[in-house]
C-alpha positions as CSV (number, residue, x, y, z in Angstrom):
1,M,178.5,15.2,-5.4
2,D,178.4,15.0,-1.6
3,S,181.3,14.6,0.8
4,S,181.1,10.8,0.7
5,G,182.2,10.6,-2.9
6,V,178.7,9.5,-3.9
7,M,177.5,10.9,-7.3
8,P,173.9,12.1,-7.5
9,A,172.1,10.7,-10.6
10,E,172.0,14.0,-12.4
11,G,175.9,14.0,-12.2
12,I,176.2,11.2,-14.8
13,E,177.0,11.8,-18.3
14,R,174.0,11.2,-20.4
15,V,173.0,11.2,-24.1
16,D,169.7,12.8,-24.7
17,R,167.1,11.9,-27.3
18,S,168.3,14.5,-30.0
19,Q,172.1,13.5,-29.5
20,R,171.0,9.9,-29.9
21,V,169.2,10.5,-33.1
22,L,172.2,12.6,-34.3
23,L,174.6,9.7,-33.6
24,T,172.3,7.1,-35.3
25,V,172.1,9.0,-38.5
26,L,175.8,9.4,-38.3
27,A,176.3,5.7,-37.5
28,L,174.1,4.6,-40.4
29,A,175.7,7.3,-42.7
30,G,179.0,6.2,-41.6
31,V,178.5,2.5,-42.6
32,A,176.7,3.3,-45.8
33,G,179.5,5.8,-46.7
34,F,182.3,3.3,-46.0
35,E,180.6,0.5,-48.1
36,L,180.1,3.1,-51.0
37,A,183.8,4.1,-50.8
38,L,184.9,0.6,-50.7
39,M,182.9,-0.2,-53.9
40,L,182.7,3.2,-55.8
41,P,185.5,2.5,-58.5
42,W,184.1,-0.8,-59.3
43,M,180.4,0.3,-59.4
44,L,181.4,3.0,-61.9
45,G,183.3,0.7,-64.0
46,L,181.1,-2.2,-64.2
47,G,178.1,0.1,-64.1
48,L,179.2,2.1,-67.4
49,G,179.9,-1.3,-68.8
50,A,176.4,-2.5,-68.2
51,L,174.9,0.8,-69.5
52,W,177.0,0.4,-72.6
53,F,175.4,-3.1,-73.5
54,N,171.9,-2.0,-71.9
55,R,170.9,-5.7,-71.7
56,V,169.3,-7.5,-68.8
57,Y,171.9,-10.2,-68.6
58,A,174.5,-7.3,-68.3
59,Y,172.8,-5.7,-65.5
60,V,172.3,-9.2,-63.7
61,G,175.8,-10.1,-64.3
62,T,177.2,-6.7,-63.0
63,A,174.9,-7.0,-59.8
64,I,176.2,-10.5,-59.3
65,V,179.9,-9.4,-59.7
66,L,179.4,-6.4,-57.5
67,L,178.0,-8.6,-54.7
68,I,180.9,-10.9,-54.8
69,L,183.4,-8.0,-55.0
70,W,181.6,-6.6,-51.9
71,W,182.0,-9.7,-50.1
72,S,185.5,-10.2,-50.8
73,F,186.5,-6.5,-49.9
74,Q,185.2,-6.6,-46.5
75,P,187.7,-6.1,-43.7
76,E,189.1,-9.4,-42.3
77,P,187.5,-10.2,-39.0
78,R,189.8,-9.6,-36.0
79,Q,192.1,-12.5,-35.7
80,L,191.8,-14.0,-32.3
81,K,193.5,-17.0,-30.6
82,R,191.8,-20.4,-30.3
83,G,188.4,-20.1,-28.7
84,V,187.3,-22.0,-25.4
85,Q,184.5,-24.4,-26.5
86,R,181.3,-24.8,-24.3
87,A,181.9,-28.6,-24.5
88,D,185.4,-28.3,-22.9
89,Q,184.4,-25.8,-20.2
90,P,180.9,-26.4,-19.0
91,G,181.5,-24.6,-15.6
92,L,182.5,-21.5,-17.3
93,F,179.5,-21.2,-19.8
94,E,177.2,-22.1,-17.0
95,V,178.5,-18.9,-15.3
96,L,178.2,-17.0,-18.5
97,D,174.6,-18.3,-19.3
98,G,173.5,-17.3,-15.8
99,L,174.7,-13.8,-16.1
100,A,173.5,-13.4,-19.6
101,Q,170.0,-14.5,-18.5
102,G,170.0,-12.0,-15.7
103,I,171.2,-9.2,-17.7
104,E,168.7,-9.9,-20.6
105,A,171.6,-10.5,-23.2
106,P,171.9,-13.3,-25.8
107,P,174.2,-16.2,-24.9
108,I,178.0,-15.8,-25.8
109,D,179.1,-18.0,-28.7
110,E,182.9,-18.2,-28.0
111,V,185.3,-17.4,-25.3
112,V,188.9,-16.4,-26.2
113,L,191.8,-16.2,-23.6
114,D,194.5,-13.7,-24.2
115,D,197.4,-12.1,-22.3
116,S,195.8,-8.9,-21.0
117,F,194.7,-8.0,-17.4
118,N,191.4,-7.1,-18.9
119,A,188.0,-8.5,-20.5
120,G,186.1,-7.3,-23.6
121,A,182.9,-8.3,-25.5
122,L,183.2,-8.1,-29.3
123,L,180.6,-8.5,-32.0
124,L,182.4,-9.9,-34.9
125,R,181.0,-10.5,-38.5
126,R,181.7,-14.1,-39.9
127,R,184.0,-14.1,-42.8
128,W,181.8,-16.3,-44.8
129,Q,178.5,-14.7,-43.8
130,P,179.5,-11.0,-43.2
131,W,175.6,-10.3,-42.7
132,R,175.8,-12.5,-39.4
133,S,177.7,-11.9,-36.3
134,R,179.1,-13.8,-33.4
135,R,179.4,-12.8,-29.7
136,V,183.0,-13.1,-28.4
137,L,184.0,-12.6,-24.8
138,V,187.7,-12.1,-24.2
139,L,189.2,-12.8,-20.9
140,G,192.7,-12.3,-19.9
141,V,194.7,-15.1,-18.3
142,P,196.4,-12.7,-16.0
143,L,193.0,-11.3,-14.9
144,L,191.7,-15.0,-14.3
145,A,194.8,-15.9,-12.3
146,C,194.7,-12.7,-10.1
147,L,191.2,-11.8,-9.3
148,P,188.6,-14.1,-7.4
149,A,185.5,-15.4,-8.8
150,P,183.2,-12.5,-7.6
151,A,185.5,-9.9,-9.1
152,V,185.8,-11.5,-12.6
153,K,181.8,-12.4,-12.4
154,A,181.2,-8.5,-12.1
155,V,183.6,-7.8,-14.9
156,I,181.9,-10.4,-17.4
157,A,178.5,-9.1,-16.2
158,H,179.5,-5.6,-17.2
159,E,180.9,-6.9,-20.7
160,L,177.6,-8.7,-21.3
161,G,175.7,-5.7,-20.4
162,H,176.9,-4.3,-23.8
163,F,175.1,-7.2,-25.5
164,S,171.9,-6.4,-23.4
165,H,168.5,-6.1,-25.2
166,R,168.1,-2.9,-23.0
167,H,171.3,-1.5,-24.2
168,G,170.4,-1.1,-27.7
169,R,172.6,-1.6,-31.0
170,L,173.6,2.0,-31.7
171,G,177.0,1.3,-30.0
172,H,177.7,-1.5,-32.2
173,W,176.8,0.4,-35.4
174,L,179.1,3.3,-34.3
175,Y,182.0,1.1,-33.6
176,R,181.4,-0.7,-37.0
177,A,181.4,2.8,-38.9
178,R,184.3,4.2,-36.9
179,E,186.5,1.0,-37.2
180,G,185.6,0.7,-41.0
181,W,186.8,4.0,-41.9
182,L,189.9,3.7,-40.0
183,W,190.7,0.4,-41.6
184,F,189.9,2.0,-45.2
185,S,192.3,5.0,-44.3
186,R,195.2,2.3,-43.6
187,Q,194.4,0.2,-46.7
188,A,193.6,2.6,-49.3
189,S,196.5,4.9,-48.6
190,Q,198.8,2.1,-50.0
191,D,196.8,2.3,-53.3
192,D,197.9,4.5,-56.3
193,S,194.3,5.2,-57.8
194,I,193.3,8.8,-57.4
195,L,189.7,7.8,-56.1
196,D,191.3,5.6,-53.2
197,R,193.8,8.1,-52.3
198,A,191.0,10.7,-52.1
199,A,188.8,8.5,-50.0
200,A,191.9,7.6,-47.9
201,R,192.2,11.2,-47.1
202,F,188.6,11.7,-46.2
203,A,188.7,8.3,-44.1
204,A,191.8,9.8,-42.4
205,W,189.7,12.7,-41.2
206,F,186.2,11.4,-40.8
207,G,187.4,8.3,-38.7
208,P,188.9,10.5,-35.8
209,W,186.2,13.0,-36.3
210,M,183.4,10.4,-35.8
211,A,185.3,9.0,-32.8
212,R,185.5,12.2,-31.1
213,R,181.7,12.6,-31.8
214,S,180.7,9.2,-30.4
215,F,183.0,9.0,-27.1
216,A,180.4,10.7,-25.1
217,Y,178.0,7.9,-26.0
218,S,180.6,5.4,-25.2
219,R,181.1,6.7,-21.8
220,A,177.3,6.9,-21.2
221,C,177.3,3.2,-22.3
222,E,179.8,2.4,-19.8
223,Y,177.5,3.7,-17.0
224,E,174.8,1.8,-18.2
225,A,176.6,-1.4,-18.5
226,D,177.6,-0.9,-14.9
227,A,174.2,-0.4,-13.7
228,F,172.8,-3.4,-15.7
229,A,175.7,-5.6,-14.1
230,A,174.9,-4.0,-10.6
231,D,171.3,-5.4,-10.9
232,V,172.7,-8.9,-11.2
233,V,175.8,-9.0,-8.8
234,T,174.8,-6.1,-6.6
235,R,176.1,-2.5,-6.6
236,G,178.7,-3.2,-3.9
237,V,180.3,-6.1,-5.8
238,M,180.5,-4.2,-9.1
239,A,181.9,-1.1,-7.3
240,A,184.7,-3.4,-5.6
241,S,185.3,-5.1,-9.0
242,L,185.8,-1.5,-10.6
243,A,188.3,-0.7,-7.8
244,A,190.2,-3.9,-7.8
245,V,190.5,-4.2,-11.8
246,H,191.7,-0.5,-11.7
247,L,194.4,-0.7,-9.1
248,R,195.6,-4.5,-9.9
249,G,195.5,-3.3,-13.7
250,E,198.0,-0.6,-12.9
251,A,200.1,-3.0,-11.0
252,H,200.2,-5.4,-13.7
253,A,201.1,-2.6,-16.2
254,R,204.1,-1.6,-13.9
255,F,205.2,-5.3,-13.6
256,M,205.2,-6.0,-17.4
257,S,207.3,-2.8,-18.0
258,E,209.5,-2.2,-15.0
259,G,209.4,-5.7,-13.6
260,V,209.8,-7.4,-16.9
261,V,213.0,-5.0,-17.3
262,A,214.4,-6.1,-14.1
263,L,214.0,-9.8,-15.2
264,Q,215.6,-9.0,-18.5
265,S,218.6,-7.6,-17.0
266,H,219.6,-10.9,-15.4
267,L,217.8,-13.6,-17.3
268,A,219.0,-14.4,-20.8
269,E,215.7,-16.2,-21.8
270,P,212.0,-15.4,-20.8
271,P,210.9,-17.3,-17.8
272,D,208.7,-20.3,-18.1
273,N,206.5,-19.2,-15.3
274,I,205.4,-15.8,-16.0
275,V,201.8,-16.1,-14.7
276,E,203.2,-17.3,-11.5
277,R,205.4,-14.3,-11.2
278,I,202.5,-12.0,-12.0
279,V,200.6,-13.6,-9.2
280,Q,203.4,-13.1,-6.8
281,D,203.8,-9.4,-7.8
282,Q,199.9,-9.1,-7.1
283,Q,200.1,-10.4,-3.8
284,A,202.5,-7.5,-2.8
285,L,199.5,-5.1,-3.4
286,D,197.4,-4.9,-0.3
287,L,194.0,-3.1,-1.2
288,R,193.3,-2.3,2.6
289,H,196.1,0.4,2.2
290,A,195.4,1.4,-1.3
291,A,193.7,4.8,-2.4
292,L,191.4,5.5,-5.2
293,Q,190.5,9.1,-6.2
294,P,186.8,9.7,-5.9
295,G,184.9,10.7,-9.1
296,G,185.3,14.2,-10.1
297,S,182.7,16.5,-12.1
298,A,181.6,15.5,-15.6
299,D,183.9,17.9,-17.4
300,E,187.0,16.1,-15.7
301,A,186.4,12.8,-17.8
302,D,188.8,12.9,-20.6
303,A,186.8,13.9,-23.7
304,N,189.0,11.7,-25.9
305,D,188.4,8.5,-23.8
306,T,185.7,6.0,-24.4
307,H,185.6,5.0,-20.7
308,P,184.9,7.4,-17.7
309,P,187.5,7.5,-14.7
310,T,186.9,4.7,-12.5
311,G,186.1,7.0,-9.4
312,R,183.1,8.4,-11.4
313,R,182.0,5.0,-12.3
314,I,182.0,4.0,-8.6
315,A,180.3,7.2,-7.5
316,A,177.6,6.6,-10.4
317,L,176.7,3.2,-8.4
318,R,176.2,5.3,-5.2
319,E,179.3,3.8,-3.6
320,T,182.4,5.3,-2.4
321,P,186.0,4.4,-3.1
322,A,186.6,3.4,0.4
323,A,183.8,1.0,0.5
324,A,184.6,-0.3,-2.7
325,L,188.2,-0.9,-1.7
326,A,187.3,-2.5,1.7
327,T,184.9,-5.1,0.0
328,A,187.7,-5.9,-2.7
329,A,190.3,-6.2,0.1
330,A,188.0,-8.9,2.0
331,W,187.8,-11.3,-0.9
332,S,189.7,-14.5,-0.6
333,G,189.9,-17.9,-1.9
334,P,191.0,-19.4,-5.3
335,S,191.2,-17.3,-8.5
336,A,188.4,-17.3,-11.0
337,G,190.5,-19.4,-13.4
338,E,190.9,-22.0,-10.7
339,S,187.3,-22.0,-9.9
340,W,185.8,-22.0,-13.4
341,L,188.1,-23.5,-15.9
342,Q,188.8,-27.4,-16.2
343,G,192.6,-28.0,-16.5
344,W,193.6,-24.5,-15.4
345,T,197.1,-25.7,-14.8
346,S,197.3,-26.7,-18.6
347,I,196.0,-23.4,-19.6
348,V,198.5,-21.5,-17.5
349,R,201.4,-23.7,-18.8
350,Q,200.1,-23.0,-22.4
351,H,200.0,-19.4,-21.7
352,D,203.5,-19.4,-20.2
353,D,205.0,-21.4,-23.3
354,E,203.3,-18.8,-25.8
355,F,204.8,-15.8,-23.8
356,A,208.1,-17.4,-23.9
357,A,208.0,-18.3,-27.5
358,T,206.5,-14.8,-28.6
359,H,209.0,-12.8,-26.5
360,R,212.1,-14.9,-27.0
361,R,213.8,-12.8,-29.7
362,P,213.1,-9.3,-28.1
363,W,213.7,-10.6,-24.6
364,R,217.3,-11.8,-25.9
365,E,217.8,-8.6,-27.5
366,E,217.0,-6.5,-24.4
367,H,219.0,-8.7,-22.4
368,L,222.2,-8.1,-24.5
369,R,221.3,-4.3,-24.5
370,L,220.9,-4.1,-20.7
371,R,224.1,-6.0,-20.0
372,A,226.3,-4.3,-22.5
373,Q,225.1,-0.8,-21.5
374,G,225.2,-1.9,-17.9
375,L,229.0,-2.6,-18.3
376,R,229.6,0.6,-20.0
377,L,227.8,2.7,-17.4
378,Q,229.8,1.0,-14.6
379,A,233.0,2.0,-16.6
380,L,231.8,5.7,-17.0
381,R,230.9,5.8,-13.1
382,A,234.3,4.5,-12.3
383,T,236.0,7.4,-14.1
384,E,233.5,9.8,-12.8
385,A,232.8,10.8,-16.4
386,V,230.5,13.8,-17.0
387,T,229.3,13.2,-20.4
388,D,226.1,13.1,-22.5
389,E,226.6,9.3,-22.9
390,R,226.6,8.9,-19.2
391,A,223.5,10.9,-18.6
392,W,221.7,8.9,-21.3
393,L,222.5,5.7,-19.9
394,E,221.5,6.8,-16.2
395,W,218.2,7.6,-17.7
396,Q,218.1,4.1,-19.5
397,L,219.3,2.1,-16.7
398,S,219.0,3.7,-13.3
399,A,216.6,5.5,-11.1
400,A,215.0,8.8,-12.2
401,A,217.0,10.7,-9.3
402,D,220.2,9.4,-10.6
403,A,219.4,10.5,-14.2
404,V,218.4,14.0,-13.1
405,A,221.7,14.3,-11.1
406,A,223.9,13.0,-14.3
407,A,222.0,15.4,-16.3
408,D,222.6,18.3,-13.9
409,A,226.4,17.7,-14.0
410,V,226.4,17.8,-17.7
411,L,224.5,20.9,-17.8
412,A,226.7,22.6,-15.4
413,A,229.7,21.8,-17.5
414,T,228.0,22.0,-21.0
415,P,225.1,24.6,-20.6
416,G,222.6,24.0,-23.2
417,S,223.3,20.2,-24.0
418,A,219.9,19.2,-25.6
419,L,220.4,15.5,-24.7
420,A,221.0,16.5,-20.9
421,L,217.9,18.6,-21.0
422,H,215.9,15.8,-22.5
423,V,217.1,13.5,-20.0
424,R,216.4,15.7,-17.0
425,G,212.9,16.8,-18.6
426,A,211.8,13.1,-19.0
427,A,213.4,12.1,-15.5
428,R,211.5,15.1,-13.6
429,L,208.3,14.2,-15.3
430,S,208.4,10.7,-14.3
431,L,209.0,12.0,-10.7
432,G,205.9,14.2,-11.0
433,D,207.9,17.4,-11.3
434,P,206.2,19.8,-13.7
435,Q,209.5,21.6,-14.3
436,G,210.3,18.8,-16.7
437,R,208.1,20.2,-19.5
438,A,210.3,23.4,-19.4
439,D,213.4,21.2,-19.9
440,L,211.8,19.6,-22.8
441,E,210.9,22.8,-24.3
442,A,214.5,24.0,-23.9
443,S,215.9,20.8,-25.5
444,L,213.9,20.9,-28.5
445,R,214.8,24.6,-28.9
446,A,218.5,23.9,-28.5
447,D,218.6,21.2,-31.1
448,K,215.7,20.7,-33.7
449,A,216.8,17.0,-33.9
450,W,215.0,16.5,-30.4
451,I,211.8,17.9,-31.6
452,V,210.0,14.6,-32.1
453,P,211.4,12.8,-29.0
454,C,210.6,15.7,-26.8
455,R,207.0,16.3,-28.2
456,L,206.4,12.5,-28.0
457,L,206.9,12.8,-24.2
458,L,204.9,16.2,-23.9
459,A,202.1,14.3,-25.7
460,A,202.1,11.4,-23.2
461,R,202.8,13.4,-20.1
462,L,200.4,16.6,-20.4
463,A,198.1,16.7,-17.9
464,E,194.3,16.3,-18.2
465,D,193.7,19.9,-17.0
466,T,196.2,21.1,-19.8
467,P,194.1,23.4,-22.2
468,P,192.9,21.6,-25.3
469,A,194.6,24.1,-27.5
470,E,197.9,23.5,-26.0
471,R,197.4,19.6,-26.4
472,K,196.3,20.3,-30.0
473,R,199.1,22.6,-30.9
474,N,201.7,19.9,-29.6
475,A,199.9,17.2,-31.6
476,V,200.0,19.3,-34.8
477,L,203.9,20.3,-34.4
478,L,204.5,16.6,-33.5
479,E,202.9,15.3,-36.6
480,R,204.8,17.9,-38.7
481,A,208.0,17.0,-37.2
482,M,207.5,13.3,-37.8
483,A,206.6,13.8,-41.3
484,Q,209.8,15.9,-41.8
485,R,211.9,13.2,-40.0
486,R,210.4,10.3,-42.6
487,A,211.2,12.6,-45.3
488,A,214.6,13.1,-44.3
489,V,215.2,9.3,-43.8
490,Q,213.9,8.8,-47.4
491,S,216.4,11.4,-48.7
492,L,219.2,9.7,-46.8
493,L,218.2,6.4,-48.2
494,H,218.0,7.7,-51.6
495,D,221.8,9.0,-51.3
496,V,222.8,5.5,-49.9
497,M,221.2,3.7,-52.8
498,S,223.2,6.1,-55.1
499,G,226.4,5.0,-53.5
500,R,227.1,7.9,-51.1
501,V,227.6,5.8,-48.1
502,D,229.3,6.9,-44.7
503,A,229.6,5.2,-41.3
504,A,226.9,5.8,-38.8
505,P,227.6,8.1,-36.0
506,V,227.1,5.3,-33.5
507,D,229.1,4.6,-30.4
508,T,231.1,1.3,-29.9
509,T,228.7,0.1,-27.3
510,S,225.6,0.4,-29.5
511,R,227.4,-1.1,-32.4
512,D,228.3,-4.3,-30.2
513,I,224.6,-4.6,-29.2
514,L,223.1,-4.3,-32.7
515,A,225.9,-6.8,-34.1
516,A,225.0,-9.5,-31.1
517,A,221.3,-9.1,-31.9
518,L,221.8,-9.7,-35.5
519,A,224.0,-12.7,-34.8
520,E,221.2,-14.4,-32.7
521,S,218.3,-13.4,-34.9
522,G,218.9,-16.4,-37.4
523,I,217.3,-14.4,-40.2
524,V,220.1,-11.8,-41.4
525,A,223.0,-13.0,-43.8
526,Q,224.7,-9.5,-44.1
527,A,224.3,-6.2,-42.3
528,W,225.7,-2.7,-42.6
529,L,225.1,0.1,-40.3
530,V,225.5,3.4,-42.4
531,G,224.4,6.9,-41.9
532,R,225.7,10.4,-41.8
533,T,227.0,12.9,-39.3
534,G,225.0,16.3,-40.0
535,H,222.5,15.2,-42.7
536,A,221.0,18.1,-44.1
537,F,217.4,18.2,-45.1
538,D,214.6,21.0,-45.4
539,G,216.6,23.4,-43.3
540,R,217.5,20.8,-40.4
541,V,220.5,18.9,-39.7
542,H,220.3,15.3,-38.2
543,D,222.8,12.7,-37.5
544,A,221.4,9.5,-38.9
545,A,221.9,5.7,-39.0
546,L,220.4,3.1,-41.5
547,L,220.5,-0.5,-41.0
548,L,221.0,-2.2,-44.3
549,L,220.0,-5.8,-44.1
550,R,220.3,-8.8,-46.6
551,V,218.1,-11.8,-45.7
552,D,217.8,-15.2,-47.0
553,P,214.2,-15.9,-48.3
554,L,214.0,-19.5,-47.1
555,Q,215.2,-18.4,-43.6
556,L,212.4,-15.8,-43.5
557,Q,209.8,-18.4,-44.5
558,A,211.4,-20.7,-41.9
559,H,210.7,-17.9,-39.2
560,G,207.2,-17.0,-40.6
561,M,208.2,-13.5,-41.6
562,D,208.4,-11.4,-44.8
563,E,210.5,-8.7,-45.9
564,D,208.2,-6.0,-44.2
565,D,208.5,-7.8,-41.1
566,V,212.5,-7.8,-41.2
567,M,212.3,-4.0,-41.8
568,A,210.0,-3.4,-39.0
569,W,212.0,-5.6,-36.7
570,G,215.4,-3.9,-37.8
571,L,213.8,-0.4,-37.2
572,A,212.4,-1.4,-33.7
573,L,215.9,-2.8,-32.7
574,L,217.5,0.7,-33.7
575,Q,215.0,2.5,-31.7
576,R,215.6,0.4,-28.7
577,V,219.3,0.7,-28.6
578,L,220.1,4.3,-30.2
579,P,219.2,7.7,-28.5
580,P,215.9,8.9,-29.9
581,H,217.3,12.1,-31.5
582,L,219.0,10.2,-34.2
583,L,217.2,9.7,-37.5
584,R,216.7,5.9,-37.7
585,G,215.8,3.8,-40.7
586,A,216.0,0.0,-42.0
587,W,216.2,-1.4,-45.5
588,S,216.3,-4.9,-46.6
589,A,217.0,-6.8,-49.7
590,Y,217.0,-10.8,-50.4
591,T,220.4,-12.6,-51.0
592,T,218.9,-13.9,-54.1
593,E,219.1,-10.3,-55.6
594,P,222.3,-8.6,-56.3
595,L,222.7,-5.1,-54.9
596,A,222.8,-2.2,-57.1
597,P,226.3,-1.6,-58.5
598,A,226.9,1.6,-56.9
599,L,225.6,0.5,-53.5
600,A,227.7,-2.7,-53.6
601,S,230.9,-0.6,-54.5
602,A,230.5,1.6,-51.8
603,L,229.7,-1.1,-49.2
604,Q,233.1,-2.8,-50.2
605,Q,234.7,0.3,-48.6
606,L,232.8,-0.2,-45.4
607,A,233.1,-2.7,-42.7
608,P,230.1,-4.6,-42.3
609,L,228.2,-4.9,-39.0
610,W,227.3,-8.6,-39.5
611,P,229.2,-10.8,-40.2
612,A,232.4,-9.0,-39.7
613,S,234.2,-10.6,-42.7
614,T,231.6,-11.0,-45.5
615,P,232.2,-8.9,-48.5
616,A,229.2,-6.8,-49.9
617,G,227.3,-8.5,-52.8
618,E,228.2,-12.0,-52.1
């Protein structure tokens, strides 16, 4: 690469002919193997039956049954929101058709709008005709609301480049094989048959292995799609679009995390104008003063990523980040959504309404948590408390520097506090201080209950220049610790079902937050927070909290939920409210079913979490 940041053509990641042949064989074998694993038990059973009868009608009937079973066993097509129809949005499809023609790609069959700051091209099989596919373009409403037409046009051109006749279909076959095996590993692992469990174990290994082998090709396809798009929209516009999407996408991600938390702290309900708030936040980002790192050498790209770094993609177009940002900063005028979509105001309103409806329950729960924890933190500050609880709340609610100061105070008074070390490590890493890694390592050594929270942070924060062996070691140790925690939760749940019930080691503030969330949920009839201080399992000792829920099936149906949804919701609630070193689990039963006698008797002796006066077993 020269000093301007422009990358020579030979610096681009490429896949040579031999690698392409190997990937082609791998893709075809992966698809064929997936279909075989899906049907093997039935092929063996029905095939042996046909051989036993040894009649033509038996062979024909077996073939027909196997064909029907193959069709019914295919993974469900990805569920998407209602698509935008060509007749309703002729202006948008006119743009798409022109881009498709210029890029030598077949026309798009359907456009779907979602809530992402992104775009994507999907080749989905039709449920009733699995041998046929439909081409779907997914466009995020925030993307259409925040970027002008030239930027989004370049984004769409890139996505259509993946459908180009010049692009080939190898990428689609690789995607189909990889996703098929990953789907099989999730589904078959729930089956009790030996064959399916063996196939699931193979799928759990083969899916990620195949993904790693195909990522280099995926990155090469990204460069190729950029080049196809540049032929239509020009290199400068394509590079400017990459820069704008990268920086504005980062700003959008910050707003949807930090900005939304700020809104949740003072708004009890989701706002009814989330798109307007997103646009206002984006207007604060001035691309004239933004910076984008130039592309580096080929080995700096993450080997586990399907996309090259944005700087390298811009350099591959023989443009510089500075020039790309200058072009993007000069764009003005209405957004792409306003320019192309009829009834844009109604589309935005529908998106706002869907956001409010989807996020109402978790938003209310977060508002309750932030308000209650904020009041508790104020009380601790007023007494100048130096405690683990204050350090944790400072990290949850305050600036990272405040959390570091609170953790330092705790460690000065109580050297070796695992919670304070975790807080300081997490806060330091968020500030870009590499010393945070040492704090996290010290935390998990001080108390093994902190292994999973610390290693999760390390996995998320390990720098790209960290040796692969160190990343792999952390991933292996994390998976081992998570498996141990899952087993410990099951052990405690077995004790609880047997009637050995204790109160959970949870502070009053957290109990109040959980009770308020349960009261507002509208789906829980009874709830108890049980657990144990010092639950010993497999050589480790944990504090634990289990949320026991009794739910009315009619209320669940009214809310469009099932029992699995309730347990997932209860567990997510515990994860948001309680410190991460606690073992956390959720269990539910219908109110139409009596509790086990031992459990019902034990819960009679324990104050319920919600409602406060309901006896167990009623």
